[in-house]
C-alpha positions in Angstrom: -4.9 13.2 -8.0 -6.3 12.6 -11.9 -8.2 15.5 -11.3 -5.9 17.8 -10.5 -3.3 16.4 -12.9 -6.0 17.7 -15.4 -6.3 20.8 -14.0 -2.2 21.3 -14.2 -2.1 20.9 -17.9 -4.8 22.7 -18.8 -3.4 25.7 -16.8 0.1 25.2 -18.4 -1.0 24.8 -21.5 -3.3 28.5 -21.4 -0.8 30.0 -19.2 2.2 29.8 -21.7 -0.2 31.5 -24.3 -1.5 34.6 -22.2 -1.2 37.3 -25.3 -4.0 39.2 -25.7 -7.4 37.2 -25.8 -5.9 34.6 -24.5 -5.5 36.3 -21.3 -9.1 36.8 -20.8 -10.3 33.5 -22.4 -7.7 32.1 -19.5 -9.3 34.2 -16.8 -13.0 32.9 -17.7 -11.8 29.3 -18.1 -10.2 29.2 -14.8 -12.8 28.4 -12.4 -14.8 25.7 -14.3 -11.4 24.3 -15.0 -10.8 24.4 -11.0 -14.2 22.6 -10.6 -13.7 20.0 -12.9 -10.8 19.2 -10.4 -12.5 19.8 -7.6 -15.2 17.7 -9.0 -12.7 14.6 -10.1 -10.8 15.0 -6.5 -14.1 14.3 -4.3 -15.6 12.0 -6.5 -11.6 10.0 -5.7 -12.7 10.6 -2.1 -16.1 9.1 -2.2 -15.8 6.3 -4.0 -12.4 5.8 -1.1 -14.9 6.8 1.8 -17.5 4.3 0.8 -15.4 1.4 0.3 -14.0 2.1 4.1 -17.3 2.4 5.4 -19.0 -0.7 3.4 -15.3 -3.0 5.4 -16.5 -1.4 8.7 -20.4 -2.2 8.7 -19.5 -5.8 7.7 -17.0 -6.1 10.2 -19.4 -4.5 12.7 -22.4 -6.5 11.9 -20.2 -10.1 11.5 -18.6 -9.6 15.0 -22.2 -8.4 16.7 -23.6 -11.9 14.6 -20.3 -15.0 16.1 -21.3 -13.1 19.7 -21.6 -15.6 22.3 -24.1 -12.9 24.0 -26.6 -12.4 21.9 -28.8 -9.8 24.3 -29.8 -6.6 22.8 -27.1 -5.0 25.0 -24.1 -6.5 23.6 -25.2 -6.1 20.2 -25.4 -2.4 20.8 -21.9 -2.2 22.3 -20.1 -4.5 19.7 -21.7 -2.4 16.7 -20.7 0.7 18.1 -17.1 -0.5 19.3 -16.3 -1.8 16.2 -17.3 1.1 14.1 -15.4 3.2 15.7 -12.2 1.8 16.0 -13.0 1.1 11.8 -14.6 4.3 10.7 -15.2 7.1 13.5 -10.9 7.4 14.7 -10.0 6.8 11.0 -12.7 9.2 9.1 -13.0 11.7 12.4 -13.8 14.6 10.3 -16.8 12.5 8.8 -20.1 12.5 10.1 -21.8 9.3 10.7 -25.3 7.7 11.3 -26.0 4.0 11.5 -29.0 1.7 12.6 -29.6 -2.3 12.4 -32.3 -4.5 13.0 -32.4 -8.1 14.3 -34.8 -10.1 12.8 -36.8 -13.8 14.4 -34.8 -16.0 12.6 -31.2 -14.1 13.6 -30.4 -11.9 10.4 -28.9 -8.8 11.2 -29.2 -6.0 8.6 -28.0 -2.7 8.8 -27.2 0.8 7.3 -24.8 3.2 7.7 -24.8 6.7 6.3 -21.7 9.5 6.4 -21.7 13.2 5.1 -18.3 14.2 4.3 -17.5 18.1 3.1 -16.2 18.8 -0.1 -13.2 20.6 -0.6 -13.4 22.8 -4.4 -16.7 21.6 -5.5 -17.7 23.7 -2.6 -17.0 26.2 -4.5 -20.1 25.8 -6.8 -22.1 25.5 -3.6 -21.9 21.9 -3.2 -20.6 21.3 0.4 -21.3 18.1 1.7 -21.8 14.6 -0.1 -23.8 11.7 1.5 -22.2 8.5 1.0 -24.8 4.9 2.2 -24.4 1.6 2.4 -26.4 -1.7 3.4 -25.0 -5.3 5.1 -26.7 -8.1 5.8 -25.2 -11.1 8.8 -27.0 -14.1 9.4 -26.4 -14.6 13.3 -24.5 -18.3 13.7 -23.5 -18.7 10.8 -24.0 -20.2 7.2 -22.6 -22.9 5.1 -20.4 -21.6 2.0 -20.0 -23.0 -1.1 -16.7 -21.8 -3.0 -15.7 -22.0 -6.4 -11.9 -21.0 -6.6 -11.0 -20.8 -10.1 -7.2 -20.3 -10.9 -5.4 -18.8 -13.8 -3.0 -21.9 -15.2 -2.3 -20.6 -18.5 2.0 -19.9 -19.7 2.7 -17.1 -18.3 1.9 -18.2 -15.1 5.6 -19.9 -14.9 6.9 -16.4 -14.9 8.6 -14.8 -11.8 7.7 -17.5 -9.7 3.8 -16.3 -10.0 2.4 -20.3 -10.4 4.6 -21.1 -6.9 2.9 -18.5 -5.3 -0.5 -18.7 -6.4 -0.6 -22.5 -4.6 0.9 -21.6 -1.6 -1.6 -19.1 -1.5 -4.8 -21.4 -2.7 -3.4 -23.7 -0.2 -3.5 -22.0 2.9 -7.0 -20.4 1.8 -8.6 -24.0 1.7 -6.8 -25.4 4.7 -7.7 -21.9 6.6 -11.7 -22.9 5.6 -12.4 -26.1 5.7 -10.3 -26.1 9.0 -13.1 -23.4 10.3 -16.0 -24.4 8.7 -16.0 -28.1 8.7 -18.5 -29.8 6.9 -20.2 -26.6 6.5 -17.4 -25.7 3.8 -17.2 -26.8 0.6 -15.1 -25.8 -2.5 -14.7 -27.3 -5.5 -11.1 -25.9 -8.1 -11.1 -24.8 -11.5 -8.1 -24.5 -13.2 -8.8 -23.3 -16.3 -6.5 -21.7 -19.8 -7.8 -21.9 -23.2 -10.5 -24.6 -22.0 -11.9 -26.5 -18.7 -10.8 -30.0 -18.2 -14.1 -31.7 -17.0 -12.2 -35.3 -16.8 -13.0 -38.2 -19.2 -14.8 -40.1 -16.7 -18.1 -38.1 -17.8 -17.3 -39.5 -21.7 -20.9 -41.1 -21.7 -22.8 -38.2 -19.7 -26.4 -37.1 -21.3 -25.0 -33.1 -20.9 -22.0 -34.1 -22.3 -21.3 -34.1 -26.5 -18.1 -36.6 -27.1 -17.7 -36.8 -31.4 -17.4 -40.4 -32.4 -13.4 -41.5 -32.3 -13.1 -42.1 -35.6 -12.3 -39.8 -38.1 -11.3 -39.3 -42.0 -7.9 -37.2 -42.5 -5.9 -37.8 -46.1 -8.4 -40.6 -47.4 -7.5 -42.7 -44.0 -9.1 -43.2 -41.1 -7.6 -42.0 -37.7 -8.5 -42.2 -34.2 -9.2 -39.4 -32.6 -8.7 -39.0 -28.3 -10.3 -37.1 -25.9 -8.5 -36.0 -22.7 -11.8 -34.1 -20.8 -11.6 -30.7 -22.4 -14.7 -29.4 -22.9 -15.6 -26.2 -24.9 -18.2 -24.1 -24.9 -21.9 -23.4 -26.2 -23.0 -21.1 -28.7 -23.9 -17.5 -27.5 -25.9 -17.4 -25.1 -25.8 -21.1 -23.7 -21.8 -20.2 -22.9 -23.3 -17.5 -20.3 -25.4 -20.0 -18.4 -24.6 -22.8 -15.8 -27.3 -25.6 -16.4 -27.1 -27.8 -18.6 -30.7 -27.1 -20.7 -30.8 -30.0 -23.0 -27.8 -28.5 -25.3 -24.5 -30.6 -24.6 -21.6 -29.2 -23.9 -19.4 -29.6 -26.6 -15.8 -31.8 -25.7 -13.0 -31.1 -27.8 -10.9 -33.3 -29.6 -7.1 -33.9 -29.8 -6.7 -31.6 -27.5 -4.6 -31.3 -24.1 -5.7 -29.1 -21.9 -4.9 -28.0 -17.6 -5.6 -30.2 -14.6 -8.7 -31.7 -14.0 -11.5 -30.3 -12.2 -12.5 -31.3 -8.4 -16.2 -31.0 -7.4 -17.5 -29.7 -4.5 -16.0 -31.3 -1.3 -15.7 -30.7 1.8 -12.1 -32.9 2.2 -8.8 -31.1 2.4 -7.1 -33.9 0.3 -8.1 -33.8 -3.1 -8.3 -29.7 -3.4 -5.1 -29.5 -2.3 -3.6 -32.2 -4.0 -5.0 -30.3 -7.5 -3.3 -27.0 -6.2 0.3 -28.6 -5.9 -0.4 -30.7 -9.4 -1.0 -27.2 -11.3 0.9 -26.3 -14.3 1.2 -23.6 -16.9 -0.1 -23.9 -19.9 -1.6 -22.6 -23.1 -3.6 -19.2 -23.4 -6.0 -17.3 -21.3 -10.2 -17.8 -21.9 -11.3 -15.9 -18.6 -15.5 -16.9 -19.7 -13.9 -20.8 -19.8 -13.0 -21.2 -16.4 -15.7 -18.6 -14.9 -18.5 -20.8 -16.3 -17.1 -23.6 -14.9 -16.7 -21.7 -11.4 -20.6 -21.3 -11.3 -21.1 -24.7 -12.4 -19.7 -26.5 -9.6 -21.9 -24.5 -7.3 -25.0 -24.7 -8.9 -27.4 -27.3 -7.8 -28.6 -27.5 -11.7 -26.7 -30.6 -14.6 -23.7 -31.2 -15.3 -23.2 -31.9 -11.6 -25.9 -30.3 -9.6 -23.7 -30.5 -6.7 -25.1 -27.3 -5.3 -27.7 -26.3 -2.5 -31.2 -25.5 -4.7 -31.4 -21.3 -4.2 -33.5 -21.0 -0.7 -32.2 -23.9 0.4 -30.3 -25.6 3.2 -27.2 -27.6 3.6 -26.8 -29.0 7.2 -29.8 -27.0 9.0 -28.0 -23.9 7.5 -28.7 -21.4 4.3 -26.1 -21.1 2.1 -23.5 -19.4 0.5 -22.6 -19.3 -2.3 -19.0 -17.4 -3.4 -16.3 -17.7 -6.4 -12.5 -16.6 -6.4 -11.7 -15.7 -10.0 -7.9 -14.9 -9.8 -6.1 -14.5 -13.2 -2.8 -12.5 -14.3 -3.7 -11.5 -17.4 -5.7 -10.2 -19.9 -8.3 -12.4 -22.4 -6.0 -13.5 -24.7 -8.0 -15.5 -27.0 -11.7 -15.3 -28.3 -14.6 -18.3 -29.0 -15.0 -20.0 -31.8 -17.6 -22.2 -30.6 -16.9 -24.1 -30.1 -12.8 -23.6 -30.0 -11.3 -21.2 -28.4 -8.9 -19.9 -30.8 -10.5 -16.4 -32.2 -8.8 -13.1 -31.9 -11.8 -11.4 -30.7 -10.3 -10.1 -27.1 -13.1 -7.2 -26.8 -15.6 -10.1 -27.2 -14.2 -11.9 -25.0 -14.2 -9.2 -22.3 -18.0 -8.6 -22.8 -18.8 -12.2 -22.4 -16.7 -11.6 -19.6 -19.1 -8.7 -18.2 -22.0 -10.7 -18.9 -21.3 -13.7 -17.6 -20.1 -12.2 -14.3 -23.6 -10.2 -14.5 -25.4 -13.2 -14.5 -23.8 -14.7 -11.3 -24.5 -11.8 -9.3 -27.7 -11.6 -10.7 -27.8 -15.4 -9.5 -26.7 -14.4 -6.2 -23.4 -15.6 -6.1 -20.8 -13.6 -4.3 -17.7 -12.7 -6.5 -13.8 -12.3 -6.0 -11.0 -11.1 -8.4 -7.6 -11.0 -8.1 -5.4 -9.7 -10.8 -1.9 -11.0 -9.9 1.1 -8.8 -11.5 -1.6 -7.2 -13.8 0.2 -4.2 -15.8 -2.8 -3.7 -18.2 -5.9 -1.5 -17.9 -8.1 -3.1 -19.7 -7.7 -6.3 -17.9 -7.7 -4.3 -14.4 -10.8 -2.8 -15.1 -12.8 -6.0 -16.4 -11.8 -7.8 -13.0 -13.4 -4.9 -10.5 -16.5 -4.5 -12.4 -16.8 -8.4 -11.9 -16.2 -8.3 -8.3 -19.6 -8.3 -6.4 -18.2 -4.6 -5.0 -14.7 -2.5 -5.0 -13.8 -4.4 -1.1 -14.4 -7.4 -3.3 -11.4 -6.8 -5.9 -8.0 -7.3 -5.1 -5.0 -5.7 -7.3 -1.6 -7.9 -5.9 1.1 -6.7 -7.2 3.7 -9.3 -6.0 3.8 -12.5 -4.6 2.9 -10.9 -1.1 0.0 -9.3 -2.6 -1.4 -12.1 -3.7 -1.3 -14.1 0.1 -2.1 -11.1 1.5 -5.6 -10.9 -0.9 -6.4 -14.7 -0.2 -6.2 -13.9 3.3 -8.2 -10.8 3.3 -11.2 -13.4 0.8 -10.3 -16.3 4.2 -10.9 -13.7 6.6 -14.0 -12.6 5.4 -15.2 -16.6 4.0 -14.4 -17.6 7.5 -17.1 -15.8 9.1 -19.5 -16.9 6.6 -22.6 -14.4 7.1 -22.5 -12.0 4.5 -26.2 -12.5 3.1 -26.3 -9.3 0.9 
């Protein structure tokens, strides 16, 4: 509706000045203004329809992949039924075409296209617009390696946000591991200014912990490391692997709860979620890059399955759920995160998300009671698709967002 509001404002301004030549200008520009509004209106509708079509195709192929009867006739029936319920009945005025194919190794690939009539764009001779989506699903299921990257900054103490996050994240963990068993492994990365990897790794080659002795005002004092880590210089802070350059420890600084490495056990995951407490300010790339590292087959931890490999004899999907209640409020000064260039942090977030998606990782983003347009834009662009961005404006919406993500991930099946 933004396009129509623009047109209305323009009309109002011109109408108030319709004397003499202005009236002629008004008449000449009216058609152009209508077309501008029509384009905006039709484009907004196009985006909504495309998202709906993607979800309908995903659902249809997922249902077919999970059917006990894998005969061609049954697959045909399932795909047609799901597309009818999730698409055709909701968009009776939009023409739909679709096809799919089942490979010998059980991969179902499908595509769908829809042609919708335009509204005001028809005045410019454009009567129809066509959209297309694709999906690929693994029959019989696949393994899942998931990292939950959860905001634990001080603002999460407001409006009971931390309590609600704990509920939603715990439910997600329990539902996924219960249904997926050993085929689902989950890691948790609480984040704020820094990430806490735990002091256990002090002597690992991928970590740089400075000497515990420092001089201060002419006297030696003992420095303490509490597990917090900062960032290597750009572009190394945009990568998942160690690559021979240690990650810097941040001394004499306390930070959020310690990370949990990939595990198929509910206990350590739920325990960490329940113990999370709000503290610090927001640096999203610091948490996100550790989410990537948790499911990577490269050091620091190398717990993830190598690309193209199998876990429990099943292909592996890798995913990250990034949740935050606000925008980046600090920026890197390397190795610390105490700068004020938040635009730089937004750019780094964008680059990191792109690198992760290029590596085949599915990214879900959840904005919890976020009001800033810039912050929402960063999260929306980070997500793997528009359907994987969730704008949760209250506790109920947060729970619904995590439930929706859980349902999709519990199917384990979207490969592309």
